[in-house]
C-alpha positions, 0 to 999 in steps of 0.5 A, a space after each residue: 500500500 505504501 508503494 501505491 501512495 508513493 505512486 499517487 504522490 508522484 503522479 499528482 505532483 506531476 500532473 499539470 506541469 507543462 515543462 518539468 525537466 525532472 519528469 521521467 517516464 515511469 511504470 508502476 504495478 499495483 498488486 492490490 488492483 492487479 494493474 500496470 500503469 505507465 506515464 510518458 509525459 507530465 501533462 494533465 490528462 483525461 482517461 478514455 476506457 477502450 475496453 475492460 482491460 485497457 484505459 489510455 490517458 490522453 493529454 488535455 493539451 495535445 490529445 496524445 497518449 500520455 500513459 495507460 492502465 492495463 488491468 488483469 496484469 497477472 492473467 496477462 503475464 501468465 497467458 503470455 508466458 504460456 504462449 511463449 513456452 509453447 511457441 519456442 521454449 523461450 520462457 526456459 531461456 529467460 528463467 536460466 539467465 
């Protein structure tokens, strides 16, 4: 929960800042909400839900995508790893690195 609070403080501290040179794109995983969020720009934004799993964040200023939220992160990674494992056993290569 502490990571989530830090994420919100970082996010809301950046929103609306037009030229914040200290901003760096970041990604965050919220295990309680089972979602992954990422932000590429510090612009103020509004959310547009595309489907049950994907929400994009669009800049108020430019309309460009500034980030996104992917729900169902555990299932997504579990299914992706299963597909990779079946396709060419690449999963075993990653695990042995």
